[in-house]
All heavy atoms as an XYZ file, in Angstrom:
544
protein
N      17.457      5.361     13.459
C      16.858      4.118     13.879
C      16.918      4.028     15.402
O      17.961      4.207     16.001
C      17.615      2.945     13.249
C      17.234      1.615     13.846
S      18.284      0.283     13.237
C      17.065     -0.605     12.316
N      15.800      3.793     16.025
C      15.754      3.626     17.475
C      15.677      2.145     17.805
O      14.761      1.452     17.367
C      14.552      4.342     18.069
C      14.680      5.836     17.952
O      15.787      6.365     17.904
N      13.558      6.540     17.912
N      16.631      1.663     18.566
C      16.649      0.254     18.945
C      15.760      0.047     20.162
O      15.837      0.792     21.125
C      18.070     -0.187     19.247
N      14.927     -0.950     20.093
C      14.057     -1.293     21.215
C      14.442     -2.682     21.713
O      13.682     -3.629     21.595
C      12.603     -1.244     20.782
N      15.661     -2.784     22.212
C      16.129     -4.059     22.736
C      17.043     -3.797     23.922
O      17.449     -2.661     24.171
C      16.869     -4.869     21.667
C      18.084     -4.189     21.115
N      19.280     -4.131     21.790
C      18.281     -3.515     19.961
C      20.158     -3.470     21.071
N      19.581     -3.073     19.953
N      17.342     -4.831     24.655
C      18.279     -4.708     25.769
C      19.650     -4.389     25.203
O      20.129     -5.095     24.317
C      18.331     -6.029     26.557
O      17.021     -6.335     27.020
C      19.281     -5.920     27.735
N      20.297     -3.334     25.673
C      21.617     -2.989     25.146
C      22.620     -4.124     25.347
O      22.552     -4.860     26.328
C      22.023     -1.767     25.968
C      20.776     -1.250     26.590
C      19.862     -2.415     26.721
N      23.525     -4.262     24.383
C      24.577     -5.264     24.479
C      25.714     -4.760     25.327
O      25.676     -3.624     25.805
N      26.730     -5.520     25.521
C      26.897     -6.853     24.946
C      26.055     -7.894     25.671
O      25.693     -7.736     26.832
C      28.384     -7.134     25.140
C      28.789     -6.319     26.312
C      27.910     -5.101     26.289
N      25.723     -8.936     24.927
C      24.996    -10.074     25.470
C      25.958    -11.242     25.556
O      26.917    -11.330     24.803
C      23.846    -10.455     24.569
C      22.766     -9.428     24.426
C      22.623     -8.262     25.133
C      21.673     -9.470     23.513
N      21.496     -7.580     24.710
C      20.898     -8.302     23.722
C      21.259    -10.369     22.553
C      19.743     -8.038     22.995
C      20.118    -10.106     21.832
C      19.359     -8.939     22.056
N      25.710    -12.150     26.473
C      26.540    -13.341     26.579
C      25.671    -14.556     26.878
O      24.595    -14.434     27.450
C      27.629    -13.170     27.649
C      27.090    -12.966     29.035
C      26.897    -14.036     29.879
C      26.770    -11.694     29.491
C      26.394    -13.852     31.154
C      26.265    -11.497     30.765
C      26.071    -12.589     31.600
N      26.155    -15.705     26.467
C      25.464    -16.975     26.684
C      26.002    -17.583     27.973
O      27.202    -17.611     28.193
C      25.704    -17.944     25.508
C      25.033    -19.294     25.768
C      25.198    -17.338     24.207
N      25.094    -18.036     28.817
C      25.538    -18.786     29.982
C      25.090    -20.235     29.829
O      24.054    -20.519     29.239
C      25.045    -18.178     31.302
C      23.547    -18.231     31.492
C      22.942    -19.335     32.059
C      22.764    -17.163     31.111
C      21.562    -19.387     32.238
C      21.393    -17.199     31.287
C      20.786    -18.312     31.852
N      25.906    -21.140     30.310
C      25.661    -22.572     30.147
C      24.865    -23.127     31.329
O      24.891    -22.570     32.418
C      26.988    -23.312     30.023
C      27.761    -22.895     28.794
C      28.983    -23.768     28.569
O      28.894    -24.993     28.780
O      30.006    -23.211     28.177
N      24.178    -24.259     31.103
C      23.419    -24.864     32.200
C      24.354    -25.397     33.283
O      25.484    -25.779     33.014
C      22.665    -26.008     31.521
C      23.402    -26.297     30.273
C      24.065    -25.015     29.866
N      23.833    -25.377     34.497
C      24.614    -25.883     35.620
C      24.604    -27.407     35.678
O      25.450    -28.017     36.308
C      24.084    -25.306     36.925
C      24.249    -23.800     37.007
C      23.656    -23.220     38.271
O      23.300    -23.993     39.180
O      23.568    -21.992     38.340
N      23.614    -28.031     35.027
C      23.516    -29.490     35.021
C      22.817    -29.939     33.746
O      22.220    -29.133     33.033
C      22.760    -29.987     36.263
C      21.389    -29.357     36.403
N      20.292    -29.806     35.715
C      20.977    -28.300     37.140
C      19.243    -29.068     36.018
N      19.644    -28.134     36.882
N      22.891    -31.229     33.441
C      22.266    -31.811     32.244
C      20.777    -31.487     32.232
O      20.079    -31.690     33.216
C      22.458    -33.333     32.247
C      21.908    -34.035     31.038
C      22.759    -33.826     29.797
O      23.974    -33.629     29.945
O      22.193    -33.875     28.700
N      20.301    -30.940     31.125
C      18.887    -30.595     30.996
C      18.511    -29.297     31.682
O      17.347    -28.939     31.737
N      19.516    -28.586     32.209
C      19.249    -27.333     32.906
C      19.019    -26.182     31.949
O      19.156    -26.309     30.735
N      18.695    -25.056     32.508
C      18.427    -23.853     31.721
C      19.729    -23.188     31.294
O      20.677    -23.116     32.056
C      17.611    -22.855     32.566
O      16.379    -23.459     32.913
C      17.334    -21.583     31.815
N      19.768    -22.736     30.058
C      20.838    -21.860     29.608
C      20.180    -20.715     28.885
O      18.984    -20.747     28.590
C      21.877    -22.586     28.735
C      21.359    -23.079     27.409
C      21.439    -22.296     26.282
C      20.811    -24.338     27.292
C      20.978    -22.744     25.057
C      20.361    -24.807     26.073
C      20.438    -24.009     24.958
N      20.909    -19.686     28.633
C      20.282    -18.565     27.973
C      21.235    -17.429     27.703
O      22.447    -17.617     27.674
N      20.649    -16.264     27.525
C      21.397    -15.070     27.152
C      21.052    -13.974     28.150
O      19.883    -13.690     28.401
C      21.017    -14.621     25.725
C      21.272    -15.757     24.738
C      21.764    -13.354     25.344
C      20.618    -15.547     23.401
N      22.074    -13.386     28.724
C      21.918    -12.250     29.628
C      22.747    -11.093     29.092
O      23.637    -11.286     28.267
C      22.391    -12.597     31.040
C      21.428    -13.508     31.785
O      20.270    -13.625     31.360
O      21.849    -14.101     32.790
N      22.459     -9.906     29.584
C      23.242     -8.737     29.197
C      24.229     -8.404     30.293
O      24.124     -8.895     31.417
C      22.328     -7.544     28.940
O      21.884     -7.002     30.167
N      25.168     -7.547     29.973
C      26.121     -7.076     30.977
C      25.436     -6.248     32.061
O      26.008     -5.997     33.104
C      27.224     -6.234     30.330
C      28.379     -7.067     29.824
O      28.387     -8.297     30.043
O      29.305     -6.486     29.220
N      24.213     -5.819     31.796
C      23.471     -5.022     32.761
C      22.662     -5.893     33.714
O      21.913     -5.396     34.536
C      22.540     -4.045     32.034
C      23.282     -3.094     31.148
C      23.358     -3.324     29.786
C      23.925     -1.989     31.679
C      24.059     -2.454     28.957
C      24.622     -1.116     30.866
C      24.694     -1.352     29.495
N      22.785     -7.224     33.571
C      22.071     -8.143     34.441
C      20.659     -8.453     33.990
O      19.906     -9.103     34.697
N      20.296     -7.977     32.811
C      18.968     -8.249     32.275
C      18.955     -9.593     31.557
O      19.874     -9.911     30.808
C      18.547     -7.167     31.266
C      18.442     -5.797     31.894
O      17.996     -5.719     33.051
O      18.800     -4.812     31.225
N      17.918    -10.363     31.801
C      17.746    -11.614     31.062
C      17.198    -11.279     29.680
O      16.172    -10.618     29.554
C      16.789    -12.543     31.793
N      17.899    -11.700     28.652
C      17.421    -11.494     27.285
C      16.487    -12.642     26.924
O      15.365    -12.434     26.477
C      18.604    -11.392     26.299
C      18.107    -11.269     24.872
C      19.491    -10.206     26.672
N      16.938    -13.872     27.135
C      16.105    -15.062     26.912
C      16.746    -16.232     27.652
O      17.959    -16.301     27.783
C      15.940    -15.364     25.401
C      17.250    -15.743     24.772
C      14.904    -16.445     25.159
N      15.917    -17.128     28.133
C      16.405    -18.359     28.763
C      15.785    -19.548     28.054
O      14.608    -19.517     27.693
C      16.057    -18.398     30.244
C      16.856    -17.442     31.054
N      16.707    -17.318     32.397
C      17.832    -16.561     30.720
C      17.536    -16.412     32.870
N      18.219    -15.923     31.849
N      16.586    -20.573     27.820
C      16.148    -21.807     27.186
C      16.301    -22.922     28.213
O      17.145    -22.840     29.083
C      17.045    -22.183     25.996
C      17.177    -21.137     24.939
C      18.188    -20.190     25.006
C      16.312    -21.107     23.873
C      18.337    -19.231     24.018
C      16.454    -20.157     22.881
C      17.466    -19.212     22.955
N      15.578    -23.982     28.039
C      15.820    -25.106     28.932
C      14.724    -26.140     28.867
O      13.694    -25.959     28.232
N      14.983    -27.227     29.545
C      14.017    -28.309     29.614
C      14.532    -29.572     28.965
O      15.505    -29.558     28.214
N      13.871    -30.644     29.228
C      14.318    -31.942     28.727
C      14.006    -32.137     27.251
O      14.539    -33.050     26.635
C      13.654    -33.070     29.531
O      12.236    -32.910     29.449
C      14.084    -33.014     30.987
N      13.159    -31.303     26.671
C      12.802    -31.453     25.260
C      13.875    -30.898     24.318
O      13.786    -31.063     23.118
C      11.471    -30.742     24.981
C      11.540    -29.263     25.154
N      11.538    -28.673     26.400
C      11.640    -28.262     24.265
C      11.628    -27.364     26.262
N      11.686    -27.084     24.973
N      14.880    -30.277     24.837
C      15.894    -29.641     24.002
C      17.109    -30.540     23.878
O      17.525    -31.173     24.840
C      16.294    -28.298     24.611
C      15.096    -27.382     24.804
S      15.545    -25.822     25.517
C      16.143    -25.002     24.064
N      17.682    -30.607     22.669
C      18.871    -31.443     22.490
C      20.144    -30.755     22.932
O      21.177    -31.368     23.076
C      18.992    -31.952     21.057
C      19.333    -30.861     20.040
O      19.867    -29.807     20.421
O      19.079    -31.085     18.851
N      20.087    -29.449     23.159
C      21.217    -28.717     23.710
C      22.186    -28.187     22.679
O      22.582    -27.049     22.754
N      22.575    -28.999     21.717
C      23.597    -28.582     20.760
C      23.058    -27.507     19.821
O      23.637    -26.434     19.699
C      24.134    -29.794     19.975
C      24.833    -30.752     20.942
C      25.079    -29.349     18.865
C      25.169    -32.093     20.331
N      21.956    -27.788     19.174
C      21.394    -26.816     18.227
C      20.934    -25.555     18.965
O      21.173    -24.443     18.516
C      20.242    -27.438     17.448
C      19.677    -26.494     16.393
C      18.565    -27.118     15.569
N      17.450    -27.490     16.411
C      16.929    -28.714     16.475
N      17.422    -29.679     15.741
N      15.910    -28.970     17.245
N      20.286    -25.725     20.098
C      19.789    -24.580     20.845
C      20.931    -23.710     21.360
O      20.838    -22.496     21.391
C      18.902    -25.031     22.008
C      17.545    -25.538     21.568
C      17.535    -26.970     21.070
O      18.585    -27.656     21.143
O      16.486    -27.416     20.609
N      22.042    -24.345     21.782
C      23.184    -23.577     22.270
C      23.806    -22.794     21.115
O      24.199    -21.637     21.291
C      24.207    -24.490     22.942
C      25.170    -23.747     23.814
C      24.744    -23.162     24.996
C      26.494    -23.620     23.459
C      25.625    -22.465     25.806
C      27.388    -22.925     24.258
C      26.941    -22.350     25.431
N      23.874    -23.393     19.931
C      24.379    -22.673     18.751
C      23.467    -21.501     18.417
O      23.938    -20.398     18.105
C      24.492    -23.619     17.561
N      22.151    -21.711     18.503
C      21.201    -20.625     18.265
C      21.397    -19.499     19.282
O      21.347    -18.316     18.936
C      19.762    -21.140     18.347
C      19.375    -22.032     17.185
O      20.111    -22.065     16.178
O      18.337    -22.716     17.297
N      21.629    -19.878     20.535
C      21.826    -18.878     21.588
C      23.068    -18.034     21.306
O      23.053    -16.815     21.506
C      21.944    -19.562     22.954
N      24.133    -18.656     20.825
C      25.340    -17.881     20.501
C      25.068    -16.904     19.371
O      25.557    -15.765     19.385
C      26.493    -18.821     20.147
C      27.057    -19.552     21.353
C      28.375    -20.226     21.059
N      28.419    -20.944     19.806
C      28.220    -22.256     19.663
N      27.959    -23.002     20.705
N      28.292    -22.811     18.482
N      24.291    -17.327     18.379
C      23.952    -16.432     17.273
C      23.082    -15.275     17.767
O      23.322    -14.110     17.424
C      23.231    -17.206     16.168
C      22.792    -16.405     14.950
C      23.982    -15.758     14.265
C      22.030    -17.284     13.984
N      22.088    -15.568     18.587
C      21.228    -14.522     19.133
C      22.042    -13.545     19.977
O      21.847    -12.328     19.912
C      20.080    -15.134     19.953
C      19.136    -15.930     19.033
C      19.312    -14.062     20.713
C      18.175    -16.838     19.782
N      22.973    -14.068     20.771
C      23.793    -13.215     21.633
C      24.649    -12.244     20.830
O      25.032    -11.187     21.327
C      24.674    -14.067     22.543
N      24.938    -12.585     19.585
C      25.736    -11.717     18.728
C      24.910    -10.596     18.105
O      25.471     -9.688     17.486
C      26.401    -12.539     17.617
N      23.605    -10.598     18.289
C      22.725     -9.636     17.622
C      23.110     -8.178     17.854
O      23.146     -7.399     16.891
C      21.265     -9.883     18.019
N      23.387     -7.734     19.074
C      23.763     -6.318     19.236
C      25.033     -5.953     18.467
O      25.107     -4.872     17.877
C      23.981     -6.165     20.749
C      23.145     -7.234     21.361
C      23.244     -8.385     20.388
N      26.015     -6.838     18.456
C      27.250     -6.571     17.698
C      26.985     -6.562     16.202
O      27.537     -5.732     15.469
C      28.314     -7.617     18.027
C      28.762     -7.553     19.477
O      28.742     -6.447     20.057
O      29.125     -8.602     20.021
N      26.139     -7.472     15.735
C      25.793     -7.509     14.311
C      25.039     -6.244     13.905
O      25.292     -5.687     12.834
C      24.972     -8.760     13.995
C      25.698    -10.090     14.139
C      24.710    -11.247     14.013
C      26.797    -10.213     13.107
N      24.124     -5.790     14.758
C      23.383     -4.557     14.471
C      24.332     -3.374     14.364
O      24.238     -2.570     13.434
C      22.327     -4.302     15.542
C      21.547     -2.998     15.409
C      20.782     -2.939     14.090
C      20.612     -2.817     16.597
N      25.260     -3.279     15.301
C      26.232     -2.185     15.270
C      27.060     -2.214     13.987
O      27.291     -1.181     13.347
C      27.150     -2.275     16.484
C      28.153     -1.154     16.572
C      29.063     -1.297     17.785
O      28.621     -1.820     18.815
O      30.236     -0.883     17.675
N      27.489     -3.401     13.578
C      28.277     -3.533     12.347
C      27.450     -3.140     11.121
O      27.961     -2.484     10.200
C      28.794     -4.962     12.207
N      26.192     -3.522     11.096
C      25.329     -3.167      9.963
C      25.091     -1.659      9.885
O      25.070     -1.080      8.796
C      23.993     -3.903     10.058
C      24.041     -5.383      9.730
C      22.719     -6.049     10.101
C      24.355     -5.600      8.258
N      24.918     -1.041     11.036
C      24.718      0.412     11.044
C      25.966      1.123     10.527
O      25.876      2.066      9.735
C      24.324      0.888     12.455
C      22.913      0.388     12.784
C      24.406      2.406     12.568
C      22.496      0.582     14.229
N      27.148      0.656     10.949
C      28.394      1.256     10.443
C      28.533      1.031      8.941
O      28.915      1.937      8.196
C      29.604      0.671     11.169
C      29.802      1.233     12.558
C      31.197      0.899     13.125
N      31.645     -0.441     12.856
C      31.539     -1.465     13.701
N      30.980     -1.299     14.878
N      31.984     -2.661     13.368
N      28.207     -0.177      8.468
C      28.321     -0.484      7.045
C      27.333      0.364      6.239
O      27.688      0.864      5.166
C      28.043     -1.975      6.800
N      26.137      0.547      6.766
C      25.154      1.371      6.063
C      25.685      2.790      5.883
O      25.552      3.378      4.800
C      23.845      1.399      6.851
C      22.780      2.268      6.215
C      21.537      2.377      7.072
O      21.675      2.515      8.298
O      20.453      2.338      6.492
N      26.310      3.330      6.907
C      26.865      4.674      6.808
C      27.954      4.782      5.776
O      28.043      5.749      5.018
N      28.808      3.780      5.723
C      29.906      3.793      4.734
C      29.397      3.565      3.326
O      29.880      4.164      2.376
C      30.954      2.760      5.097
C      31.655      3.101      6.399
C      32.934      2.358      6.523
C      33.608      2.680      7.827
N      34.459      3.834      7.772
N      28.396      2.695      3.168
C      27.876      2.384      1.836
C      26.974      3.484      1.285
O      26.788      3.582      0.069
C      27.100      1.051      1.867
C      27.961     -0.178      2.110
C      27.092     -1.409      2.310
C      28.938     -0.403      0.960
N      26.433      4.312      2.148
C      25.551      5.395      1.706
C      26.291      6.390      0.821
O      25.696      7.086      0.007
C      24.952      6.099      2.915
N      27.617      6.449      0.967
C      28.413      7.375      0.178
C      28.566      6.915     -1.282
O      28.943      7.707     -2.133
C      29.799      7.545      0.798
N      28.247      5.666     -1.551
C      28.427      5.155     -2.920
C      27.184      5.274     -3.737
O      26.136      5.068     -3.481
C      28.883      3.688     -2.888
C      30.283      3.559     -2.374
C      30.539      3.225     -1.048
C      31.366      3.806     -3.205
C      31.833      3.102     -0.570
C      32.660      3.697     -2.731
C      32.891      3.343     -1.412
O      34.164      3.243     -0.957
């Protein structure tokens, strides 16, 4: 499987002020995604950002599990 995404780890950064932009960046300085604006309630979007930021780790865990389960 060839991954076509920004390599992890990814991390969530918080807005500097109310209604500011927050998002997900990589350790390589690449912006994965940025959220922001007054239309966002912040709580749900921040929870979504944490889940998205976990994607590279989740992918790695799934690949390891697939290898172990293939033996059964």
